[in-house]
VOGU-3710 file (C-alpha; in Angstrom, 3 decimals, decimal comma):
1> xxxxxxxxxx> 1,802/16,191/25,757  0,719/15,586/21,934  -1,681/18,192/20,342  -3,020/18,959/16,920  -0,679/21,130/14,938  -2,055/24,572/14,475  -2,497/24,344/10,591  -4,682/21,029/11,181  -6,562/22,374/14,308  -7,694/25,269/12,488
11> xxxxxxxxxx> -8,820/23,339/9,463  -10,484/20,730/11,593  -12,143/23,533/13,641  -14,014/24,697/9,954  -14,528/21,361/8,529  -17,880/20,173/8,634  -18,205/16,281/9,039  -18,462/14,728/6,517  -16,512/17,736/4,840  -18,049/18,565/1,138
21> xxxxxxxxxx> -15,614/19,774/-1,683  -17,102/22,906/-2,980  -16,700/21,849/-6,723  -17,708/19,209/-8,551  -14,721/16,979/-10,275  -12,360/19,618/-11,437  -11,680/22,908/-9,946  -10,438/25,320/-12,797  -8,949/27,482/-9,996  -6,195/25,053/-9,797
31> xxxxxxxxxx> -5,040/25,385/-13,008  -1,958/27,509/-14,514  -3,246/28,959/-17,744  0,559/30,729/-18,217  1,521/27,125/-18,893  0,983/25,610/-22,304  -0,677/22,076/-21,755  1,623/20,598/-23,965  4,776/21,735/-22,154  3,640/20,377/-18,867
41> xxxxxxxxxx> 0,430/19,309/-18,324  0,617/18,601/-14,736  1,601/21,868/-13,993  -1,297/23,530/-16,348  -3,913/21,289/-14,548  -2,672/21,835/-10,972  -0,130/24,925/-11,321  -2,089/27,582/-9,004  -2,741/25,039/-6,364  0,611/23,391/-6,237
51> xxxxxxxxxx> 2,032/27,320/-5,949  -0,707/28,167/-3,200  -1,100/25,045/-1,342  1,910/24,379/1,598  2,511/21,248/3,009  1,159/20,676/6,503  3,432/20,474/9,123  2,453/16,954/9,884  2,441/15,437/6,450  5,245/13,970/4,365
61> xxxxxxxxxx> 3,024/14,857/1,406  -0,268/16,532/0,778  -3,176/16,221/-1,945  -6,433/14,836/-2,699  -5,767/11,457/-0,652  -4,861/13,162/2,395  -8,192/15,640/2,141  -10,089/12,606/1,543  -8,294/10,676/4,347  -8,797/13,613/6,607
71> xxxxxxxxxx> -12,541/13,705/5,887  -12,816/9,988/6,716  -10,807/10,091/9,865  -13,036/13,088/11,102  -16,316/10,636/10,364  -14,514/7,745/12,288  -13,649/10,074/15,152  -16,821/10,935/16,031  -18,189/7,200/15,370  -15,286/6,136/18,018
81> xxxxxxxxxx> -16,039/8,662/20,353  -19,254/7,760/20,768  -18,702/4,258/20,559  -17,235/4,577/24,203  -20,840/4,709/25,659  -22,095/1,664/23,592  -23,249/-1,515/25,251  -20,313/-3,460/26,820  -18,768/-6,671/24,772  -20,658/-5,084/21,603
91> xxxxxxxxxx> -18,242/-4,497/18,312  -19,099/-0,807/18,846  -17,784/-0,649/22,338  -14,838/-3,013/21,486  -13,713/-0,285/19,028  -14,743/2,585/21,120  -12,474/1,116/24,352  -9,473/0,416/21,924  -9,633/4,030/20,690  -10,023/5,190/24,155
101> xxxxxxxxxx> -6,999/3,482/25,508  -4,840/4,692/22,684  -6,037/8,562/23,975  -5,251/7,739/27,594  -1,829/9,356/27,535  -1,277/9,761/31,196  -1,871/5,582/31,496  0,384/5,208/28,766  3,321/7,460/30,354  2,802/5,671/33,535
111> xxxxxxxxxx> 2,832/2,272/32,167  6,284/3,039/30,220  7,688/-0,491/28,875  5,745/-2,460/31,091  3,296/-3,798/29,026  5,812/-5,478/27,005  7,137/-7,227/29,969  6,112/-10,741/28,873  7,902/-10,163/25,093  11,043/-9,200/26,767
121> xxxxxxxxxx> 11,110/-12,106/29,430  10,972/-14,425/26,597  13,728/-12,856/24,695  15,721/-13,022/27,690  14,891/-16,753/28,203  16,450/-17,487/24,745  19,064/-20,211/25,572  19,274/-22,276/22,574  18,343/-22,348/18,729  14,883/-23,848/19,426
131> xxxxxxxxxx> 13,942/-20,994/21,899  15,314/-18,435/19,355  12,561/-19,900/16,719  10,076/-19,663/19,619  11,027/-16,269/20,127  10,416/-15,397/16,345  6,859/-17,189/16,360  6,213/-14,955/19,287  6,828/-11,613/17,911  5,136/-12,656/14,385
141> xxxxxxxxxx> 1,669/-13,844/16,296  1,965/-10,173/17,785  2,503/-8,636/14,474  6,245/-7,402/14,749  8,560/-8,364/11,774  11,839/-9,695/13,056  13,944/-11,713/10,608  11,456/-12,729/8,072  7,402/-12,546/7,369  4,738/-15,257/7,873
151> xxxxxxxxxx> 1,445/-14,947/5,897  -1,429/-17,036/4,531  -2,738/-16,550/0,944  -3,654/-18,329/-2,114  -1,365/-20,800/-3,822  -0,300/-18,952/-6,943  -0,707/-22,136/-8,648  -3,746/-23,450/-7,054  -5,791/-20,456/-6,419  -8,616/-22,913/-4,740
161> xxxxxxxxxx> -6,703/-23,398/-1,471  -4,665/-21,428/1,099  -1,185/-21,918/1,759  1,385/-20,335/4,371  3,713/-17,971/2,963  7,294/-16,928/4,099  8,774/-13,875/2,618  12,132/-11,774/3,330  11,667/-9,096/5,998  13,619/-8,348/9,185
171> xxxxxxxxxx> 14,673/-4,879/8,235  14,575/-1,464/10,435  14,635/0,514/6,980  12,387/0,677/4,304  13,853/-1,182/1,699  17,156/-3,443/0,819  19,099/-0,484/-1,115  19,469/1,719/2,124  21,770/-0,977/3,652  23,893/-1,456/0,321
181> xxxxxxxxxx> 24,128/1,852/-1,802  27,322/3,863/-1,330  26,062/7,303/-2,174  26,773/10,027/0,653  22,853/10,376/1,352  22,620/6,417/2,214  25,654/6,493/3,930  24,207/9,336/6,089  21,182/7,806/6,766  22,440/4,601/7,415
191> xxxxxxxxxx> 24,695/6,526/10,356  21,426/8,412/11,420  19,645/4,670/11,800  22,776/3,771/13,895  22,337/6,580/16,335  18,693/5,955/16,500  18,931/2,488/17,348  21,401/3,144/20,082  18,973/5,854/21,343  16,221/3,000/21,608
201> xxxxxxxxxx> 18,609/0,693/23,436  19,154/3,779/25,787  15,762/4,105/26,528  15,289/0,750/27,676  17,827/1,147/30,064  21,070/0,248/28,446  24,471/2,348/29,062  25,726/4,359/26,288  28,413/2,097/25,491  26,524/-1,266/25,661
211> xxxxxxxxxx> 23,941/0,670/23,642  25,978/1,713/20,715  27,461/-1,732/20,637  24,105/-3,355/20,540  23,176/-0,931/18,079  25,974/-1,878/15,897  25,489/-5,705/16,011  21,730/-4,886/14,952  22,873/-2,866/11,896  25,163/-5,727/10,781
221> xxxxxxxxxx> 22,927/-8,373/11,108  20,317/-6,064/9,029  22,855/-5,751/6,389  23,423/-9,068/6,041  19,689/-9,898/5,929  19,490/-6,923/3,252  22,478/-8,243/0,989  20,912/-11,925/0,605  17,423/-10,194/-0,117  15,750/-10,443/-3,608
231> xxxxxxxxxx> 15,737/-6,576/-5,084  12,297/-5,215/-5,583  12,296/-5,548/-9,662  13,094/-9,231/-9,218  10,277/-9,620/-6,634  8,043/-8,511/-9,398  8,300/-11,637/-11,211  5,513/-14,061/-9,853  7,532/-17,351/-11,071  10,876/-16,056/-9,206
241> xxxxxxxxxx> 9,125/-15,695/-6,125  6,981/-19,119/-5,967  8,857/-21,979/-4,392  6,527/-24,324/-3,076  8,429/-26,543/-0,142  7,698/-29,293/2,123  8,976/-28,680/5,752  11,760/-31,544/5,323  12,628/-29,509/1,833  12,635/-26,115/3,827
251> xxxxxxxxxx> 14,494/-27,491/6,800  17,132/-28,495/4,091  17,192/-25,231/2,057  17,321/-23,206/5,360  19,126/-24,945/7,806  19,795/-23,347/11,240  16,637/-22,351/12,370  14,275/-24,671/13,984  11,368/-24,798/11,881  9,611/-27,523/13,740
261> xxxxxxxxxx> 9,940/-25,312/16,842  8,898/-22,088/14,911  5,631/-23,639/13,443  4,629/-25,272/16,563  4,829/-22,160/18,483  2,922/-20,564/15,335  0,588/-23,001/15,879  0,792/-24,395/12,296  0,743/-28,411/11,557  2,983/-29,830/8,612
271> xxxxxxxxxx> 1,564/-28,288/5,863  3,704/-27,401/2,811  4,696/-23,546/2,486  5,321/-21,184/-0,277  8,780/-19,496/0,412  9,027/-16,420/-1,793  13,151/-16,085/-1,579  14,788/-18,984/-0,700  18,354/-17,406/-1,065  17,237/-15,015/1,759
281> xxxxxxxxxx> 16,261/-17,923/4,105  19,432/-19,497/3,185  21,501/-16,861/4,692  19,068/-16,500/7,406  19,746/-20,022/8,517  23,188/-19,517/8,278  22,952/-16,640/10,455  20,311/-18,500/13,104  23,241/-21,440/13,020  26,115/-19,404/13,510
291> xxxxxxxxxx> 25,605/-15,798/15,242  25,713/-15,647/19,061  22,381/-15,803/20,894  23,292/-12,681/22,551  23,381/-10,868/19,195  19,672/-12,484/18,602  18,595/-11,105/21,778  19,983/-7,648/20,927  18,143/-7,807/17,515  14,966/-9,268/18,751
301> xxxxxxxxxx> 14,795/-6,377/21,510  15,580/-3,656/18,709  12,896/-4,961/16,756  10,097/-5,412/19,467  10,491/-1,407/20,098  11,081/-0,517/16,681  7,704/-2,195/15,889  5,961/-0,762/19,264  7,749/2,331/19,931  4,714/4,696/18,501
311> xxxxxxxxxx> 2,239/3,205/21,053  4,421/3,435/24,045  5,441/6,482/26,275  6,239/9,989/25,138  10,147/9,000/24,777  9,651/6,083/22,614  7,075/7,346/20,666  9,254/10,492/20,045  12,329/8,660/19,123  10,452/6,663/16,550
321> xxxxxxxxxx> 8,735/9,852/15,055  12,401/11,737/15,037  13,818/8,908/12,875  11,119/7,334/10,866  9,226/10,138/9,870  11,226/13,617/10,614  14,355/11,997/9,487  13,289/9,326/6,713  10,505/11,821/5,339  11,205/15,229/6,396
331> xxxxxxxxxx> 7,998/16,011/8,438  8,395/18,324/11,177  5,534/17,780/13,555  3,689/14,604/14,561  0,072/14,007/13,293  -2,587/14,826/15,876  -2,993/11,929/18,409  -6,624/11,143/17,404  -5,774/10,790/14,014  -3,192/8,362/14,864
341> xxxxxxxxxx> -5,482/6,330/16,907  -8,328/6,400/14,420  -5,971/4,773/11,823  -4,698/2,335/14,294  -8,188/1,267/15,334  -8,818/0,742/11,722  -6,111/-1,351/11,333  -6,975/-3,451/14,089  -10,457/-3,998/13,519  -11,345/-2,675/10,058
351> xxxxxxxxxx> -14,243/-4,238/9,595  -15,953/-3,101/12,695  -14,884/0,389/11,911  -16,118/-0,264/8,180  -19,412/-1,410/8,907  -19,973/1,789/11,246  -18,407/4,042/8,281  -20,787/2,407/5,762  -23,936/2,934/7,950  -23,005/6,603/7,973
361> xxxxxxxxxx> -21,392/7,784/4,929  -22,050/5,528/1,957  -25,108/6,202/0,249  -26,332/2,964/-1,654  -26,673/4,822/-5,085  -22,808/5,027/-5,123  -22,155/1,309/-5,433  -25,241/1,079/-8,341  -23,267/3,932/-10,139  -19,921/2,587/-9,734
371> xxxxxxxxxx> -21,259/-0,688/-11,011  -22,445/0,857/-14,356  -19,169/2,352/-14,847  -17,447/-0,898/-14,298  -19,838/-2,618/-16,778  -18,930/0,160/-19,327  -15,114/-0,226/-18,762  -15,617/-3,983/-18,669  -17,202/-3,635/-22,390  -14,450/-1,224/-23,680
381> xxxxxxxxxx> -11,505/-3,228/-22,371  -13,098/-6,340/-24,314  -13,439/-4,390/-27,656  -9,713/-3,428/-27,205  -8,607/-6,862/-26,383  -10,894/-8,220/-29,559  -8,933/-5,940/-31,898  -5,466/-6,321/-30,549  -3,064/-7,194/-33,857  -0,401/-8,821/-31,942
391> xxxxxxxxxx> -2,427/-11,326/-29,763  -3,352/-14,801/-31,266  -6,576/-15,766/-31,469  -6,266/-18,440/-28,565  -4,735/-15,930/-26,173  -7,289/-13,218/-27,332  -9,933/-15,798/-25,856  -8,055/-16,583/-22,833  -8,017/-12,695/-22,065  -11,476/-12,330/-22,903
401> xxxxxxxxxx> -12,387/-15,262/-20,727  -10,257/-13,830/-17,767  -12,061/-10,363/-18,447  -15,280/-11,974/-17,987  -14,634/-13,725/-15,028  -13,099/-10,846/-13,315  -15,084/-10,367/-9,871  -16,061/-6,758/-8,629  -16,250/-5,675/-5,108  -17,637/-2,485/-4,264
411> xxxxxxxxxx> -18,249/-0,595/-0,738  -18,407/-3,487/1,692  -18,616/-7,297/1,924  -21,933/-8,959/1,848  -20,910/-10,825/5,420  -19,355/-8,856/8,047  -16,535/-10,440/9,881  -17,093/-11,918/13,539  -14,829/-10,288/16,300  -16,713/-12,314/19,044
421> xxxxxxxxxx> -13,187/-14,016/20,111  -11,540/-10,933/20,106  -10,991/-9,359/23,778  -10,154/-5,294/24,612  -10,380/-3,410/27,154  -9,606/0,383/28,358  -6,263/-0,798/30,109  -3,106/-0,782/27,695  -3,105/0,081/24,059  -0,154/-2,231/23,395
431> xxxxxxxxxx> -1,794/-5,151/24,887  -5,168/-4,380/23,061  -2,990/-4,170/19,770  -1,089/-7,429/20,500  -4,738/-8,802/21,080  -6,052/-7,760/17,861  -2,953/-8,727/15,811  -2,998/-12,344/17,487  -6,859/-12,593/16,437  -5,916/-11,599/13,055
441> xxxxxxxxxx> -3,082/-14,129/12,995  -4,828/-17,176/14,423  -7,850/-16,474/11,951  -5,333/-16,297/9,309  -3,653/-19,471/10,100  -6,824/-21,429/10,412  -7,381/-20,866/6,626  -4,154/-22,988/6,096  -5,044/-26,070/3,755  -8,828/-25,054/3,477
451> xxxxxxxxxx> -10,586/-23,607/0,238  -10,139/-20,178/-0,415  -13,432/-17,971/0,436  -13,597/-15,428/-2,298  -16,228/-13,344/-0,894  -14,029/-12,518/1,690  -12,409/-8,732/2,062  -8,660/-8,166/2,793  -9,148/-4,212/3,332  -11,725/-2,544/5,553
461> xxxxxxxxxx> -14,707/-0,713/3,865  -13,000/2,533/5,555  -9,838/2,323/3,236  -8,989/5,112/0,452  -7,627/2,872/-1,858  -8,302/0,223/-4,423  -7,092/-2,929/-5,678  -6,420/-5,532/-8,071  -5,900/-9,160/-6,410  -4,020/-11,562/-9,382
471> xxxxxxxxxx> -4,736/-14,867/-7,377  -8,465/-13,926/-7,083  -8,559/-12,048/-10,219  -11,048/-9,595/-8,947  -10,993/-5,686/-8,278  -12,120/-3,850/-5,068  -13,123/-0,346/-4,440  -13,743/0,140/-0,979  -16,225/2,593/0,276  -14,145/5,158/1,761
481> xxxxxxxxxx> -12,439/5,975/-1,982  -15,954/6,409/-3,581  -16,389/10,025/-2,396  -15,583/13,359/-3,924  -13,327/14,524/-5,536  -12,453/10,785/-6,801  -15,994/9,863/-7,387  -18,647/12,591/-7,597  -21,968/11,585/-8,952  -23,040/15,273/-9,693
491> xxxxxxxxxx> -19,820/15,691/-11,553  -20,311/15,526/-15,289  -19,678/12,402/-16,977  -16,055/13,596/-18,740  -14,799/14,021/-15,031  -16,240/11,025/-13,861  -14,704/8,847/-16,182  -11,108/10,536/-15,984  -10,991/10,181/-12,395  -12,802/7,114/-10,950
501> xxxxxxxxxx> -13,267/5,710/-14,551  -9,672/5,685/-15,112  -9,165/4,373/-11,534  -11,487/1,331/-12,357  -9,510/0,845/-15,563  -6,318/0,761/-13,877  -7,232/-1,880/-11,784  -8,593/-3,661/-14,355  -5,650/-3,146/-16,392  -3,411/-4,968/-13,650
511> xxxxxxxxxx> -4,998/-8,004/-14,474  -2,888/-7,810/-18,051  -0,072/-5,697/-16,629  3,365/-7,792/-16,871  2,570/-9,564/-13,710  -1,106/-10,073/-14,108  -1,228/-11,322/-17,331  0,618/-14,454/-16,123  -2,282/-15,790/-14,145  -5,256/-17,093/-15,598
521> xxxxxxxxxx> -9,328/-16,520/-14,914  -9,357/-18,440/-11,763  -6,023/-16,705/-10,572  -3,714/-19,646/-11,058  -0,084/-18,688/-12,342  -0,317/-20,220/-15,989  0,858/-18,349/-18,690  -0,907/-19,447/-21,797  0,630/-16,995/-24,249  2,870/-18,183/-26,649
531> xxxxxxxxxx> 6,693/-17,150/-26,655  6,225/-14,897/-29,801  3,340/-13,014/-28,084  5,051/-12,861/-24,812  8,391/-10,910/-26,583  5,974/-8,652/-28,388  4,340/-7,634/-25,014  7,981/-7,437/-23,217  8,903/-5,081/-26,369  6,181/-2,866/-26,018
541> xxxxxxxxxx> 6,426/-2,640/-22,356  9,867/-1,948/-22,734  9,075/1,309/-24,064  7,215/2,529/-21,218  10,217/1,349/-18,771  12,740/3,318/-20,864  10,099/6,298/-20,640  10,066/6,376/-17,059  14,010/5,554/-16,589  14,355/9,045/-18,040
551> xxxxxxxxxx> 12,347/10,964/-15,394  14,653/12,670/-12,559  12,261/13,876/-10,092  15,327/14,854/-7,457  18,886/15,736/-8,828  20,717/12,451/-9,555  17,599/10,087/-8,551  15,525/8,675/-11,285  12,355/6,452/-11,627  13,138/2,834/-11,717
561> xxxxxxxxxx> 11,118/2,225/-14,869  11,145/-1,693/-14,264  10,143/-1,252/-10,567  7,351/0,763/-11,363  6,410/-1,103/-14,578  3,011/-2,449/-13,554  1,580/0,614/-12,139  3,015/2,686/-15,293  1,024/-0,290/-17,572  -2,061/0,222/-15,510
571> xxxxxxxxxx> -2,072/3,643/-15,746  -1,571/3,860/-19,278  -3,898/1,035/-20,350  -6,647/2,651/-17,684  -6,475/5,953/-19,244  -7,089/4,160/-22,779  -9,964/2,228/-21,552  -11,859/4,705/-19,467  -11,591/7,301/-22,545  -13,097/4,494/-24,700
581> xxxxxxxxxx> -15,850/3,900/-22,267  -16,552/7,487/-22,074  -16,794/7,715/-25,761  -19,460/5,244/-25,642  -21,473/6,505/-22,984  -21,491/9,796/-25,359  -23,425/8,277/-28,041  -26,288/10,391/-28,823  -25,397/12,911/-26,325  -24,728/16,693/-27,017
591> xxxxxxxxxx> -20,937/17,351/-26,505  -21,338/20,474/-24,223  -18,214/22,359/-22,991  -18,008/23,256/-19,148  -15,985/26,273/-18,054  -14,907/26,647/-21,479  -13,645/23,083/-21,729  -14,814/20,348/-24,240  -15,500/17,218/-22,738  -12,779/15,774/-24,013
601> xxxxxxxxxx> -10,864/18,132/-22,225  -12,451/17,958/-19,039  -11,589/14,174/-18,974  -8,166/14,862/-19,194  -8,439/17,733/-16,315  -10,373/15,190/-14,364  -7,568/12,845/-14,359  -5,136/15,392/-13,478  -7,139/16,272/-10,478  -6,582/12,499/-9,368
611> xxxxxxxxxx> -3,230/13,049/-8,677  -2,921/16,845/-7,107  -0,334/16,475/-4,698  3,122/17,766/-3,091  5,766/15,943/-1,709  8,663/16,931/0,342  12,104/15,819/-0,764  12,865/13,478/1,791  9,444/11,676/1,414  10,033/11,752/-2,526
621> xxxxxxxxxx> 13,123/10,058/-2,100  11,985/7,630/0,036  9,111/6,692/-2,454  11,640/6,679/-5,289  13,789/4,082/-3,417  10,964/1,772/-2,296  7,546/2,208/-3,883  6,227/0,674/-6,894  4,678/3,681/-7,959  6,031/6,561/-9,700
631> xxxxxxxxxx> 5,496/10,259/-8,262  1,999/11,812/-8,865  3,297/14,399/-11,514  4,635/11,251/-13,767  1,428/9,533/-13,525  -0,122/12,022/-15,262  2,535/13,249/-17,669  3,836/9,818/-18,543  0,851/8,008/-19,786  -0,594/11,211/-21,303
641> xxxxxxxxxx> 2,243/11,819/-23,476  1,614/8,667/-25,404  -2,124/8,893/-25,880  -3,308/10,255/-29,340  -6,696/11,009/-27,624  -5,097/13,420/-25,376  -3,056/15,056/-28,191  -6,224/15,581/-30,258  -8,128/17,362/-27,162  -5,397/19,911/-26,658
651> xxxxxxxxxx> -4,118/20,178/-29,843  -0,569/18,875/-28,643  1,912/19,511/-31,744  4,770/17,439/-32,484  7,817/18,585/-30,716  5,885/19,366/-27,947  7,586/17,423/-24,555  3,872/16,241/-23,850  3,841/13,994/-27,258  6,463/11,541/-27,614
661> xxxxxxxxx> 7,553/10,392/-31,011  5,187/7,782/-32,076  7,976/5,125/-32,328  8,356/5,488/-28,450  5,012/5,111/-27,698  3,843/1,859/-26,299  0,432/0,655/-27,446  -0,283/-2,680/-25,406  -4,230/-2,822/-23,828
//
């Protein structure tokens, strides 16, 4: 039986809903005054919190994000528990029924794997290559990811139209390098993964010897796919992942998979597709043509369970936790069941929960205040673009036009999604999950070949995150991130600009980072810069990549400066823009100190608060190998070490670690 871990159970018992932080913007009690700010600003700003705060046993990392998520999940839990009594057929009741089915552990235990009987029958029925293609489609429609991924999005070179998109995938480990690196830790993880797959086959009823044999087959197949996959640095080049193919061209490029059977089973017509990684699909085609169908049946059985184990009976749930959470991330305990089901319900029907969350927890004044900040940040970035010495006038005007056209989504959509066709009940969690995924799959596929709806939201308003979308040229701030400490209307302006202001600036800068700059004002992949300008941008960005290459968060494991370049550029640009906007907002106002800190100092302390977080070593390793973001400490110290405004605010001297030599500091946006 699952239960809340003691630390979280006590926290929840004491937590009012919605929980309130007991400070505004930045808490001086978090600081370590014994560390000079020029030595390690992250430690200076947050050292006492880092020293005194344990990572709760059910977390791989813990900090501001997790505090905000816990508060948001608590609100959503109350909404879902009360929704169980709503009118039958209403959206509120659908969400309540989905959540209730996930909380009915006795029913889930009794059912075992029987909810998956139709899918297992379809896999057993594979007798030819057409049947294999149909099985891929069946699982993709249910949100499982064997072999590759199928999605729908804007055509990068025609942002007015939606197109089907094929992407590499089909791996059970987080990233291709887990299969390919030869270090001792990677070899150990592969052995542990092999044992996990064998355990899964055993839970499905296979005897030990066949289970081990099937596991070896799956690992060998995934290793072939990983070897053909594009690495994460190369995937960051939008031109490298743009290949618009007709169906005939796809069939020729990836022979071996029956694409006609696949697309018919998905419900797609004969429209062209965008293929992100053609070399991967060539290898997938060769594997489909040459590997025994028995191997593919083993692979598909495995991936069906890998994708659904957390929602099945306790043996499968525990196996999934033991490998994917305990082994890969170092987490000793499961999160409480209620929280896991809140998150899953939001994934299944995000705008239903989002609407209920906004009604409960998003004050109208927050949207107006954030829109004001966006306007100030836009003005500050525009002024910087006008003064850039390395950008010629035609390119400058293109950048300004793009900035002016950048759309802004704050809080929630103007028109809510219609879930009338979605059917859920309190029977089976897995069948409800599949119903929600098929609903979403069909909703997206209906867009193919049609005009893009630029008012649509891709995330729930109850999402604690912010986004920039290059093909829409828009920034999006869902309601859930617009709460303390990320956004505190009662905090002083310095902290507000250092915190949510820098986040706004970060997302704006993504429109002009090494990927975003390649898209025009309407979101089309079109580089309007001259060769000399592009070369100068690359030279400056390389300084930042080399800086982050030098950071070693774990012994022997460094940050990949090129894989994280877009985020690091956005952090640096976002800070510069936010500070400039803050200075503009201070015009004519007295510069009063608070808690002994000047407004400029509080700006940077507020920024550091954004990244207050601790990681387990295992989770940090996974992040370094697979994430496009640097770890939190380096998202503070990295950009600040390049900012003269920071040096001036804290009196940082030449030679201190937090002040990089001028020749090594990138100045871009």
